[in-house]
TILOKE-201400 format. One record per residue (C-alpha): residue in three letters; x, y, z. Coordinates in nm, 3 decimals. Layout:
BEGIN
{'ALA',{X,Y,Z}}
...
# end
This chain:
BEGIN
{'MET',{-2.966,2.027,0.337}}
{'GLU',{-2.775,1.788,0.113}}
{'GLU',{-2.751,1.434,0.247}}
{'HIS',{-2.413,1.266,0.255}}
{'PRO',{-2.376,0.963,0.026}}
{'ILE',{-2.379,0.618,0.178}}
{'ILE',{-2.029,0.474,0.160}}
{'MET',{-2.055,0.118,0.038}}
{'ARG',{-1.783,-0.117,0.156}}
{'PRO',{-1.843,-0.431,-0.050}}
{'GLU',{-1.531,-0.629,0.040}}
{'LEU',{-1.578,-0.586,0.415}}
{'LEU',{-1.952,-0.650,0.389}}
{'ASN',{-1.884,-0.973,0.199}}
{'ARG',{-1.652,-1.082,0.480}}
{'LEU',{-1.933,-1.032,0.733}}
{'ILE',{-2.175,-1.218,0.510}}
{'THR',{-1.935,-1.508,0.461}}
{'ALA',{-1.875,-1.522,0.837}}
{'LYS',{-2.245,-1.595,0.902}}
{'LYS',{-2.177,-1.964,0.847}}
{'HIS',{-1.894,-1.971,1.102}}
{'ASN',{-1.996,-2.078,1.452}}
{'LEU',{-1.771,-1.814,1.604}}
{'VAL',{-1.807,-1.476,1.769}}
{'LYS',{-1.723,-1.223,1.499}}
{'ILE',{-1.519,-0.933,1.637}}
{'LEU',{-1.480,-0.617,1.429}}
{'THR',{-1.168,-0.437,1.544}}
{'GLY',{-0.981,-0.139,1.412}}
{'VAL',{-0.883,0.216,1.483}}
{'ARG',{-1.161,0.439,1.616}}
{'ARG',{-1.385,0.612,1.361}}
{'CYS',{-1.289,0.379,1.076}}
{'GLY',{-1.652,0.278,1.015}}
{'LYS',{-1.705,-0.039,1.220}}
{'SER',{-2.045,0.064,1.358}}
{'PHE',{-2.181,0.180,1.021}}
{'LEU',{-2.062,-0.140,0.858}}
{'LEU',{-2.236,-0.357,1.117}}
{'PHE',{-2.553,-0.166,1.205}}
{'THR',{-2.634,-0.021,0.863}}
{'LEU',{-2.475,-0.219,0.581}}
{'PHE',{-2.483,-0.563,0.742}}
{'LYS',{-2.825,-0.515,0.902}}
{'ASN',{-2.966,-0.405,0.565}}
{'HIS',{-2.824,-0.723,0.413}}
{'LEU',{-2.991,-0.935,0.681}}
{'LEU',{-3.330,-0.772,0.624}}
{'GLU',{-3.298,-0.798,0.246}}
{'SER',{-3.208,-1.167,0.275}}
{'GLY',{-3.528,-1.241,0.469}}
{'VAL',{-3.421,-1.221,0.834}}
{'LYS',{-3.710,-1.085,1.040}}
{'ASN',{-3.648,-0.762,1.228}}
{'ASP',{-3.733,-0.921,1.564}}
{'HIS',{-3.453,-1.175,1.507}}
{'ILE',{-3.196,-0.893,1.503}}
{'ILE',{-3.091,-0.771,1.848}}
{'GLU',{-2.903,-0.440,1.843}}
{'ILE',{-2.721,-0.305,2.145}}
{'ASN',{-2.502,0.007,2.145}}
{'LEU',{-2.318,0.019,2.475}}
{'GLU',{-2.205,0.377,2.415}}
{'SER',{-2.566,0.491,2.409}}
{'ASP',{-2.738,0.605,2.728}}
{'SER',{-3.030,0.382,2.630}}
{'PHE',{-2.816,0.081,2.717}}
{'ARG',{-2.625,0.215,3.017}}
{'THR',{-2.786,-0.052,3.239}}
{'CYS',{-2.617,-0.317,3.022}}
{'ARG',{-2.266,-0.195,3.093}}
{'ASP',{-2.171,-0.490,3.306}}
{'ALA',{-2.138,-0.839,3.167}}
{'ILE',{-2.410,-1.005,3.376}}
{'ALA',{-2.663,-0.729,3.303}}
{'LEU',{-2.579,-0.755,2.931}}
{'GLY',{-2.651,-1.128,2.926}}
{'ASP',{-2.972,-1.077,3.126}}
{'ALA',{-3.087,-0.814,2.874}}
{'ILE',{-3.020,-1.028,2.567}}
{'ARG',{-3.165,-1.366,2.668}}
{'PRO',{-3.533,-1.258,2.691}}
{'LEU',{-3.506,-1.107,2.343}}
{'LEU',{-3.402,-1.434,2.179}}
{'ILE',{-3.677,-1.602,1.976}}
{'HIS',{-3.685,-1.982,1.994}}
{'ASP',{-3.848,-2.072,1.662}}
{'GLY',{-3.567,-2.257,1.488}}
{'ALA',{-3.443,-1.950,1.301}}
{'THR',{-3.111,-1.782,1.367}}
{'ASN',{-3.101,-1.481,1.599}}
{'TYR',{-2.845,-1.215,1.510}}
{'ILE',{-2.690,-1.034,1.806}}
{'LEU',{-2.512,-0.709,1.713}}
{'ILE',{-2.327,-0.532,1.995}}
{'ASP',{-2.140,-0.205,1.955}}
{'GLU',{-1.844,-0.115,2.180}}
{'ILE',{-1.843,-0.442,2.372}}
{'GLN',{-1.557,-0.326,2.595}}
{'HIS',{-1.806,-0.115,2.794}}
{'ALA',{-1.952,-0.436,2.942}}
{'ARG',{-1.725,-0.449,3.247}}
{'PRO',{-1.664,-0.765,3.453}}
{'ALA',{-1.927,-0.825,3.723}}
{'LEU',{-1.976,-1.042,4.031}}
{'ALA',{-2.284,-1.261,4.051}}
{'PRO',{-2.512,-1.189,4.351}}
{'GLY',{-2.391,-1.360,4.666}}
{'VAL',{-2.029,-1.400,4.556}}
{'ASP',{-1.794,-1.277,4.830}}
{'ILE',{-1.441,-1.240,4.698}}
{'SER',{-1.308,-1.137,5.038}}
{'ARG',{-1.305,-1.505,5.132}}
{'MET',{-1.100,-1.600,4.826}}
{'ARG',{-0.727,-1.607,4.779}}
{'PRO',{-0.611,-1.298,4.586}}
{'GLU',{-0.495,-1.506,4.291}}
{'ASP',{-0.843,-1.666,4.261}}
{'ARG',{-1.045,-1.344,4.270}}
{'PRO',{-1.024,-1.249,3.900}}
{'SER',{-1.185,-1.580,3.799}}
{'ALA',{-1.487,-1.502,4.018}}
{'TYR',{-1.593,-1.224,3.784}}
{'THR',{-1.818,-1.283,3.485}}
{'THR',{-1.673,-1.111,3.175}}
{'PHE',{-1.832,-1.027,2.844}}
{'TYR',{-1.623,-1.309,2.700}}
{'ASP',{-1.808,-1.550,2.930}}
{'VAL',{-2.143,-1.406,2.824}}
{'LEU',{-2.071,-1.423,2.451}}
{'ASN',{-1.930,-1.776,2.476}}
{'GLY',{-2.247,-1.879,2.661}}
{'LEU',{-2.473,-1.727,2.396}}
{'LEU',{-2.271,-1.894,2.122}}
{'ARG',{-2.325,-2.235,2.283}}
{'LEU',{-2.702,-2.195,2.243}}
{'GLY',{-2.656,-2.292,1.880}}
{'PHE',{-2.906,-2.047,1.728}}
{'ALA',{-2.730,-1.716,1.791}}
{'ASN',{-2.499,-1.552,1.538}}
{'ILE',{-2.293,-1.291,1.721}}
{'TYR',{-2.114,-0.984,1.585}}
{'VAL',{-1.949,-0.727,1.810}}
{'THR',{-1.734,-0.419,1.763}}
{'GLY',{-1.463,-0.311,2.001}}
{'SER',{-1.257,0.002,2.026}}
{'ASN',{-0.898,-0.044,1.929}}
{'ALA',{-0.746,0.028,2.270}}
{'HIS',{-0.980,-0.204,2.458}}
{'LEU',{-1.041,-0.515,2.248}}
{'LEU',{-0.714,-0.651,2.121}}
{'SER',{-0.625,-0.958,1.921}}
{'SER',{-0.427,-1.093,2.215}}
{'ASP',{-0.738,-1.071,2.434}}
{'VAL',{-0.952,-1.243,2.173}}
{'ALA',{-0.711,-1.534,2.126}}
{'THR',{-0.697,-1.596,2.500}}
{'GLU',{-1.053,-1.536,2.612}}
{'PHE',{-1.252,-1.691,2.327}}
{'ARG',{-1.039,-2.005,2.326}}
{'GLY',{-1.049,-2.043,1.950}}
{'ARG',{-1.415,-1.941,1.920}}
{'GLY',{-1.352,-1.585,1.805}}
{'GLU',{-1.294,-1.452,1.452}}
{'ILE',{-1.127,-1.114,1.410}}
{'ILE',{-1.230,-0.896,1.118}}
{'GLU',{-1.006,-0.590,1.101}}
{'VAL',{-1.173,-0.280,0.964}}
{'GLN',{-0.941,-0.016,0.818}}
{'PRO',{-1.017,0.337,0.701}}
{'LEU',{-1.150,0.369,0.347}}
{'SER',{-0.934,0.222,0.075}}
{'PHE',{-0.866,0.449,-0.220}}
{'SER',{-1.116,0.252,-0.430}}
{'GLU',{-1.383,0.324,-0.164}}
{'PHE',{-1.275,0.688,-0.132}}
{'HIS',{-1.251,0.762,-0.505}}
{'PRO',{-1.628,0.753,-0.585}}
{'LEU',{-1.693,1.019,-0.319}}
{'MET',{-1.479,1.266,-0.514}}
{'LYS',{-1.528,1.150,-0.874}}
{'GLY',{-1.689,1.415,-1.090}}
{'ARG',{-1.544,1.697,-0.881}}
{'PHE',{-1.174,1.629,-0.930}}
{'GLU',{-0.928,1.459,-1.162}}
{'PHE',{-0.738,1.152,-1.041}}
{'ASP',{-0.428,1.349,-0.936}}
{'GLN',{-0.639,1.580,-0.720}}
{'ILE',{-0.824,1.288,-0.562}}
{'ARG',{-0.491,1.113,-0.499}}
{'ASP',{-0.346,1.419,-0.327}}
{'GLU',{-0.664,1.467,-0.121}}
{'TYR',{-0.637,1.105,-0.006}}
{'PHE',{-0.266,1.141,0.068}}
{'ARG',{-0.328,1.456,0.274}}
{'TYR',{-0.645,1.378,0.470}}
{'GLY',{-0.660,0.999,0.460}}
{'GLY',{-0.963,0.773,0.447}}
{'LEU',{-1.150,0.804,0.776}}
{'PRO',{-1.514,0.806,0.658}}
{'GLU',{-1.634,1.107,0.858}}
{'CYS',{-1.335,1.311,0.748}}
{'ALA',{-1.387,1.215,0.383}}
{'LEU',{-1.741,1.354,0.396}}
{'LEU',{-1.639,1.692,0.536}}
{'GLU',{-1.632,1.975,0.284}}
{'THR',{-1.361,2.221,0.385}}
{'GLU',{-0.994,2.198,0.468}}
{'GLU',{-1.055,2.366,0.805}}
{'GLU',{-1.318,2.106,0.899}}
{'LYS',{-1.092,1.816,0.803}}
{'VAL',{-0.790,1.950,0.992}}
{'SER',{-0.998,2.022,1.304}}
{'TYR',{-1.159,1.677,1.291}}
{'LEU',{-0.826,1.494,1.263}}
{'ASN',{-0.656,1.700,1.535}}
{'ASN',{-0.941,1.645,1.780}}
{'LEU',{-0.954,1.275,1.702}}
{'CYS',{-0.583,1.226,1.768}}
{'GLU',{-0.578,1.418,2.095}}
{'SER',{-0.910,1.341,2.258}}
{'ILE',{-0.970,0.982,2.144}}
{'TYR',{-0.670,0.793,2.012}}
{'LEU',{-0.401,0.891,2.261}}
{'ARG',{-0.651,0.918,2.547}}
{'ASP',{-0.769,0.561,2.482}}
{'ILE',{-0.414,0.428,2.511}}
{'ALA',{-0.337,0.629,2.824}}
{'ASP',{-0.658,0.513,2.993}}
{'ARG',{-0.618,0.145,2.904}}
{'HIS',{-0.258,0.123,3.019}}
{'LYS',{-0.289,0.379,3.301}}
{'LEU',{-0.001,0.581,3.163}}
{'ARG',{0.131,0.863,3.374}}
{'ASN',{0.339,1.022,3.101}}
{'ASP',{0.093,1.144,2.837}}
{'ILE',{0.357,1.386,2.708}}
{'LEU',{0.595,1.102,2.625}}
{'LEU',{0.321,0.908,2.442}}
{'ALA',{0.243,1.216,2.232}}
{'ALA',{0.613,1.281,2.164}}
{'LEU',{0.669,0.922,2.052}}
{'THR',{0.362,0.930,1.828}}
{'ASP',{0.481,1.251,1.664}}
{'THR',{0.834,1.116,1.616}}
{'VAL',{0.714,0.792,1.457}}
{'MET',{0.469,0.975,1.233}}
{'SER',{0.736,1.214,1.111}}
{'ASN',{0.955,0.917,1.018}}
{'ILE',{0.708,0.687,0.838}}
{'GLY',{0.888,0.454,0.602}}
{'GLY',{1.225,0.522,0.766}}
{'LEU',{1.431,0.252,0.932}}
{'THR',{1.434,0.297,1.308}}
{'ASN',{1.436,0.118,1.643}}
{'PRO',{1.361,0.205,2.007}}
{'ALA',{1.715,0.332,2.069}}
{'ARG',{1.702,0.572,1.774}}
{'LEU',{1.357,0.694,1.874}}
{'THR',{1.476,0.746,2.232}}
{'ASN',{1.769,0.957,2.113}}
{'ALA',{1.543,1.163,1.888}}
{'ILE',{1.295,1.235,2.168}}
{'ASN',{1.562,1.310,2.429}}
{'SER',{1.735,1.550,2.190}}
{'THR',{1.431,1.779,2.194}}
{'GLY',{1.480,1.845,2.565}}
{'LYS',{1.103,1.841,2.622}}
{'VAL',{1.083,1.499,2.786}}
{'LYS',{1.328,1.228,2.892}}
{'CYS',{1.287,0.856,2.829}}
{'ASN',{1.473,0.527,2.786}}
{'HIS',{1.457,0.264,2.514}}
{'VAL',{1.273,0.014,2.736}}
{'THR',{0.982,0.253,2.789}}
{'ILE',{0.981,0.351,2.422}}
{'ALA',{0.965,-0.015,2.314}}
{'LYS',{0.665,-0.065,2.543}}
{'TYR',{0.488,0.247,2.416}}
{'LEU',{0.550,0.139,2.057}}
{'GLU',{0.366,-0.184,2.132}}
{'PHE',{0.074,0.021,2.264}}
{'LEU',{0.057,0.218,1.939}}
{'GLU',{0.068,-0.104,1.737}}
{'GLU',{-0.197,-0.276,1.950}}
{'SER',{-0.420,0.025,1.895}}
{'PHE',{-0.384,0.003,1.514}}
{'ILE',{-0.250,0.359,1.497}}
{'VAL',{0.075,0.237,1.346}}
{'LYS',{0.188,-0.091,1.194}}
{'LYS',{0.536,-0.236,1.200}}
{'ALA',{0.714,-0.379,0.896}}
{'THR',{1.004,-0.605,0.988}}
{'ARG',{1.318,-0.635,0.774}}
{'PHE',{1.364,-0.964,0.590}}
{'ASP',{1.693,-1.081,0.440}}
{'VAL',{1.571,-1.203,0.102}}
{'LYS',{1.874,-1.416,0.015}}
{'GLY',{1.945,-1.534,0.369}}
{'LYS',{1.574,-1.606,0.425}}
{'ARG',{1.574,-1.474,0.779}}
{'TYR',{1.427,-1.185,0.971}}
{'LEU',{1.652,-0.908,1.100}}
{'ASP',{1.572,-0.778,1.447}}
{'TYR',{1.653,-0.413,1.389}}
{'PRO',{1.592,-0.164,1.247}}
{'SER',{1.227,-0.179,1.130}}
{'LYS',{0.981,0.053,0.960}}
{'TYR',{0.653,0.194,1.090}}
{'TYR',{0.357,0.310,0.885}}
{'ALA',{0.046,0.504,0.989}}
{'ILE',{-0.290,0.330,0.959}}
{'ASP',{-0.416,0.649,0.794}}
{'THR',{-0.221,0.927,0.627}}
{'GLY',{-0.463,1.189,0.760}}
{'ILE',{-0.382,1.085,1.116}}
{'ARG',{-0.013,1.095,1.030}}
{'ASN',{-0.031,1.442,0.878}}
{'ALA',{-0.232,1.577,1.170}}
{'ARG',{0.041,1.466,1.411}}
{'THR',{0.304,1.643,1.200}}
{'GLU',{0.082,1.953,1.174}}
{'PHE',{0.066,1.903,0.795}}
{'ARG',{0.426,2.020,0.763}}
{'GLN',{0.565,1.701,0.601}}
{'VAL',{0.324,1.626,0.319}}
{'GLU',{0.574,1.461,0.084}}
{'ARG',{0.408,1.260,-0.191}}
{'SER',{0.679,0.994,-0.208}}
{'HIS',{0.655,0.904,0.162}}
{'LEU',{0.276,0.923,0.171}}
{'MET',{0.249,0.709,-0.141}}
{'GLU',{0.467,0.443,0.023}}
{'ASN',{0.241,0.451,0.330}}
{'VAL',{-0.075,0.424,0.119}}
{'ILE',{0.068,0.129,-0.075}}
{'TYR',{0.164,-0.045,0.249}}
{'ASN',{-0.190,-0.009,0.387}}
{'GLU',{-0.342,-0.137,0.063}}
{'LEU',{-0.113,-0.442,0.064}}
{'CYS',{-0.218,-0.523,0.422}}
{'ARG',{-0.581,-0.477,0.320}}
{'LEU',{-0.529,-0.733,0.044}}
{'GLY',{-0.432,-0.989,0.307}}
{'TYR',{-0.058,-1.003,0.252}}
{'SER',{0.205,-1.035,0.521}}
{'VAL',{0.421,-0.733,0.440}}
{'ASP',{0.790,-0.707,0.525}}
{'VAL',{1.074,-0.477,0.424}}
{'GLY',{1.327,-0.656,0.202}}
{'ALA',{1.704,-0.644,0.244}}
{'VAL',{1.914,-0.775,-0.047}}
{'GLU',{2.286,-0.836,-0.012}}
{'THR',{2.489,-0.721,-0.314}}
{'PHE',{2.861,-0.681,-0.390}}
{'PRO',{2.905,-0.384,-0.625}}
{'SER',{3.253,-0.337,-0.765}}
{'ASN',{3.452,-0.019,-0.741}}
{'GLY',{3.746,-0.064,-0.971}}
{'ASP',{3.940,-0.366,-0.848}}
{'THR',{3.754,-0.398,-0.518}}
{'GLN',{3.412,-0.520,-0.420}}
{'THR',{3.211,-0.385,-0.132}}
{'ARG',{2.925,-0.548,0.055}}
{'LYS',{2.600,-0.354,0.034}}
{'MET',{2.251,-0.417,0.174}}
{'SER',{1.999,-0.278,-0.073}}
{'GLU',{1.636,-0.230,0.013}}
{'VAL',{1.316,-0.363,-0.140}}
{'ASP',{1.028,-0.152,-0.014}}
{'PHE',{0.792,-0.447,0.039}}
{'VAL',{0.815,-0.825,0.037}}
{'LEU',{0.465,-0.974,0.020}}
{'ASN',{0.378,-1.324,0.130}}
{'LYS',{0.046,-1.509,0.123}}
{'ALA',{0.057,-1.889,0.142}}
{'SER',{0.299,-1.993,-0.138}}
{'GLU',{0.269,-1.659,-0.318}}
{'ARG',{0.546,-1.399,-0.299}}
{'ILE',{0.570,-1.059,-0.469}}
{'TYR',{0.838,-0.791,-0.441}}
{'VAL',{0.712,-0.432,-0.465}}
{'GLN',{0.900,-0.105,-0.505}}
{'SER',{0.731,0.235,-0.461}}
{'ALA',{0.848,0.530,-0.674}}
{'PHE',{0.647,0.848,-0.711}}
{'ALA',{0.838,0.952,-1.022}}
{'ILE',{1.090,0.788,-1.259}}
{'PRO',{1.197,1.079,-1.480}}
{'ASP',{1.499,0.919,-1.643}}
{'ALA',{1.703,0.603,-1.700}}
{'GLU',{1.923,0.668,-1.397}}
{'LYS',{1.624,0.679,-1.165}}
{'ARG',{1.484,0.363,-1.326}}
{'LYS',{1.815,0.187,-1.263}}
{'GLN',{1.812,0.303,-0.901}}
{'GLU',{1.458,0.178,-0.839}}
{'THR',{1.524,-0.163,-0.993}}
{'TYR',{1.873,-0.226,-0.852}}
{'SER',{1.764,-0.432,-0.553}}
{'LEU',{1.493,-0.617,-0.749}}
{'SER',{1.739,-0.716,-1.020}}
{'HIS',{1.975,-0.870,-0.762}}
{'ILE',{1.723,-1.094,-0.585}}
{'GLY',{1.779,-1.388,-0.818}}
{'ASP',{1.452,-1.578,-0.785}}
{'SER',{1.152,-1.614,-1.017}}
{'PHE',{0.886,-1.446,-0.804}}
{'ARG',{0.698,-1.145,-0.944}}
{'LYS',{0.872,-0.809,-0.912}}
{'VAL',{0.674,-0.487,-0.946}}
{'VAL',{0.753,-0.114,-0.943}}
{'ILE',{0.449,0.107,-0.869}}
{'VAL',{0.491,0.455,-1.018}}
{'GLY',{0.289,0.749,-0.888}}
{'ASP',{0.291,1.010,-1.162}}
{'THR',{0.238,0.800,-1.474}}
{'ARG',{-0.064,0.689,-1.678}}
{'GLU',{0.135,0.446,-1.889}}
{'SER',{0.000,0.099,-1.945}}
{'PRO',{0.185,-0.167,-1.748}}
{'TRP',{0.503,-0.288,-1.913}}
{'ARG',{0.798,-0.518,-1.843}}
{'ASN',{1.164,-0.440,-1.883}}
{'GLU',{1.420,-0.684,-2.017}}
{'GLN',{1.463,-0.839,-1.670}}
{'GLY',{1.090,-0.911,-1.639}}
{'ILE',{1.027,-0.638,-1.379}}
{'ILE',{0.675,-0.498,-1.414}}
{'PHE',{0.610,-0.123,-1.407}}
{'MET',{0.253,-0.020,-1.326}}
{'SER',{0.081,0.304,-1.232}}
{'LEU',{-0.038,0.390,-0.884}}
{'ALA',{-0.382,0.460,-1.033}}
{'GLN',{-0.416,0.106,-1.164}}
{'PHE',{-0.285,-0.047,-0.841}}
{'LEU',{-0.524,0.150,-0.619}}
{'LEU',{-0.832,0.120,-0.839}}
{'GLU',{-0.768,-0.238,-0.949}}
{'PRO',{-0.578,-0.397,-0.656}}
{'LYS',{-0.594,-0.748,-0.801}}
{'SER',{-0.390,-0.629,-1.098}}
{'LEU',{-0.081,-0.663,-0.878}}
{'LYS',{-0.079,-1.038,-0.936}}
{'THR',{-0.266,-1.066,-1.266}}
{'LEU',{-0.061,-0.843,-1.498}}
# end
């Protein structure tokens, strides 16, 4: 039986290695099945061993495993870890998978019935308390993973009181996915495979179309949506599924809760209101299934409340929810570019540019769109996504908004179906291929 290749994730691994020197609890979050556990327990552990850390200084606990079912409350977890710590001056590495399974617990002898209702929650010991206590020992380096619907950034900010560091793990980037297919397919085929089935590691290693489709469908139904429903105790699973499907079918399109409500109500399958839809949208965002891109008025330098755009964390998940009936390269390319830009550490918005085109003797006000406005510290880049630019008219259309921005920041058009070397037009707008962008992400700011 042929063994699957080990998927190396150098950029994420380097982040874990760099974080060793931070006296913080490192929390790996991200959508389920994106590779958090493999990254921590295989790639990072191998690094520790290769760098000289002794095996008995690495404590591994997988709270989803039956072997650790007795550790599934916070007090029991702490009691299990402390005897394993070695006090010899060297660092102990504590690696815990699926930390959310360590439920709050009451210490022996604590009687909450005598407490005021508002004081009862503070009587429980949580896994946050346990991890903060271990961190204070001074010789423990702690890394944990948490499922997307249970360990959220809002929880981390509150409960770790500034002592937690979030490392978001996404599905495979194209540059991580590409070596798995190289030698079997040309770039265009690999690109289309990635567009269609996404970058979830287990899915990427499956051989047949039937296996990939089945895997993605089961994952969406039995894990992703079930996680959200369980965490938030939702009664209306049908509405959550309907909203997910509606958002996924409209990736890259401007929308808001009112529009989504109208679209769902028009099907006649379920009724809802915009307040509930807004709340459910937050649940999908918190769970990393979708990400929101807010509109930004480039000239007015202000954010616009509505409408916004939503993108799927993985195009395979998106296509599974649309039953693979809307596999349009242009939309999927835009989604893939968005995810890559987020992976590069940019804050990514949708740009709106006010222009006044003339029509004879009259001028009309028009808001033109820039697909992405990227910000990182003092750096800004404007990016337009175009799968094909077959003629001068299409080139003019794709550069119209960029040419009316009026500042000196870098402006880039990423083109999907070209192998041309990067070039600049007379306005200084850079045209580069999708292949170069995905395989050499840093080229976005170095060309």
